[in-house]
C-alpha positions in Angstrom: -16.9 37.2 0.7 -14.9 34.8 -1.5 -15.2 37.1 -4.5 -14.0 40.1 -2.5 -10.9 38.2 -1.3 -10.2 37.1 -4.9 -10.6 40.7 -6.1 -8.1 41.9 -3.4 -5.6 39.2 -4.4 -6.0 40.1 -8.1 -5.6 43.9 -7.3 -2.4 43.1 -5.3 -1.1 41.1 -8.2 -1.8 43.9 -10.6 -0.1 46.5 -8.4 3.0 44.4 -8.0 3.1 43.7 -11.7 2.7 47.4 -12.5 5.5 48.4 -10.2 7.9 45.8 -11.6 6.8 46.6 -15.2 7.5 50.3 -14.7 10.8 49.7 -13.0 12.0 47.1 -15.6 11.2 49.5 -18.4 12.9 52.4 -16.7 16.2 50.5 -16.0 16.2 49.0 -19.5 17.3 52.4 -20.7 20.5 52.0 -18.8 21.6 49.4 -21.3 21.6 52.0 -24.0 23.4 54.4 -21.7 26.0 51.7 -20.9 26.8 51.3 -24.6 27.2 55.0 -25.0 29.4 55.4 -22.0 31.5 52.4 -23.0 31.9 54.0 -26.4 33.0 57.2 -24.8 35.5 55.4 -22.6 37.0 53.7 -25.6 37.1 56.9 -27.7 38.7 58.8 -24.8 41.3 56.1 -24.2 42.3 55.4 -27.8 41.7 58.7 -29.5 42.7 61.1 -26.8 44.8 58.9 -24.5 42.8 59.9 -21.5 39.9 58.7 -19.4 38.1 58.9 -16.0 37.9 56.1 -13.5 34.4 57.3 -12.5 33.2 57.0 -16.1 34.5 53.4 -16.3 33.0 52.5 -12.9 29.7 54.0 -14.0 29.3 51.2 -16.5 29.6 48.6 -13.8 27.1 50.5 -11.6 24.6 50.7 -14.5 25.1 47.0 -15.2 24.5 46.1 -11.6 21.4 48.3 -11.5 20.0 46.6 -14.6 20.7 43.2 -13.3 19.3 43.7 -9.8 16.3 46.0 -10.5 15.1 44.1 -13.6 15.2 40.6 -11.9 11.6 40.9 -10.8 10.6 42.3 -14.2 12.2 39.2 -15.8 10.4 37.0 -13.3 7.1 38.7 -14.1 7.6 38.0 -17.8 8.7 34.4 -17.2 11.9 35.1 -19.0 14.3 33.5 -16.6 16.3 30.5 -18.0 14.1 27.4 -17.6 15.6 24.0 -18.4 12.5 22.0 -17.7 11.4 19.7 -20.5 8.5 18.3 -18.6 7.0 21.7 -17.8 6.5 22.6 -21.4 4.3 19.5 -22.0 2.1 20.0 -18.9 -1.4 21.5 -18.9 -1.8 25.1 -17.7 -3.1 23.9 -14.3 -0.2 21.5 -13.7 2.2 24.3 -14.7 0.5 26.6 -12.3 1.1 24.0 -9.5 4.7 23.7 -10.5 5.1 27.5 -10.5 3.3 27.8 -7.1 5.5 25.2 -5.4 8.7 26.4 -7.2 8.0 29.9 -5.9 7.3 28.8 -2.4 10.1 26.3 -2.1 12.9 27.9 -4.2 12.4 31.5 -5.1 11.1 32.9 -1.8 13.7 31.1 0.4 16.5 32.3 -1.9 15.3 35.9 -2.1 14.7 35.8 1.7 18.2 34.6 2.2 19.6 37.3 0.0 17.7 39.9 2.0 18.8 38.5 5.3 22.4 38.0 4.4 22.9 41.3 2.7 21.5 43.4 5.5 24.7 43.8 7.6 26.8 44.1 4.5 24.7 47.1 3.3 24.5 48.6 6.8 28.2 48.5 7.2 28.7 50.2 3.9 26.2 52.9 4.8 27.8 53.4 8.2 31.1 54.5 6.6 29.6 56.1 3.5 31.6 53.7 1.4 33.2 55.1 -1.7 35.3 53.6 -4.5 38.7 52.3 -3.6 40.1 53.8 -6.8 41.3 57.3 -6.9 38.8 59.3 -8.9 36.2 56.6 -8.6 32.5 57.1 -7.8 31.7 58.0 -4.2 28.3 56.2 -3.7 29.3 52.5 -3.4 26.9 52.3 -0.4 24.0 53.5 -2.6 24.7 50.7 -5.1 24.9 48.1 -2.3 21.5 49.2 -1.0 20.1 47.9 -4.3 20.9 44.3 -3.1 18.1 44.1 -0.5 15.9 46.2 -2.8 16.3 43.5 -5.4 15.4 40.8 -2.9 12.3 42.7 -1.8 11.2 43.2 -5.4 11.7 39.4 -6.1 9.8 38.5 -3.0 6.8 40.7 -3.9 6.8 39.5 -7.5 7.2 35.9 -6.3 4.2 36.3 -4.0 2.2 37.7 -6.9 3.3 34.8 -9.1 2.4 32.3 -6.4 -1.0 33.9 -5.9 -1.6 34.0 -9.7 -0.5 30.4 -10.0 -2.7 29.3 -7.1 -5.8 31.0 -8.7 -5.1 29.1 -11.9 -4.3 25.8 -10.2 -7.6 25.9 -8.3 -9.4 26.8 -11.5 -10.6 30.2 -10.0 -9.1 32.1 -13.0 -7.9 31.2 -16.4 -4.2 31.2 -17.3 -3.0 34.4 -19.0 0.0 33.0 -20.7 
């Protein structure tokens, strides 16, 4: 019974990791596209004295998508900024406990708050099909705002996977993979 529960937990972790890995790799291509579009904006402005507001706004949209949709990917790879000197010197099991409690006490409440507090904001945007306030801007502001709760859900799922992984290591059920 215990082994089957551990297998289910490990399978859930693997699925969450795979989703965020795929999503992170996909949105990473937007960084290249942002550079190319920014280059196009500059060339149009300075070489041809023209430009499009929608083209300029698309860079901000892409940046927002990269930031929000790759947050869980960054968490998965433990690539967030960490200023903890003590953590580096701890054993893998102690680090696992720190990760477990950090996830439960910090990450999950913050991600939950983002999800809860963004809900009305996003629904209001969808109710009016919010578009850019600039003439000639992009029409789908409400679509971009919908990524805010999506980011929170992805962070919660990855946080739960991280907490489960950390707990398995902390309890010496599995070996650390880092």
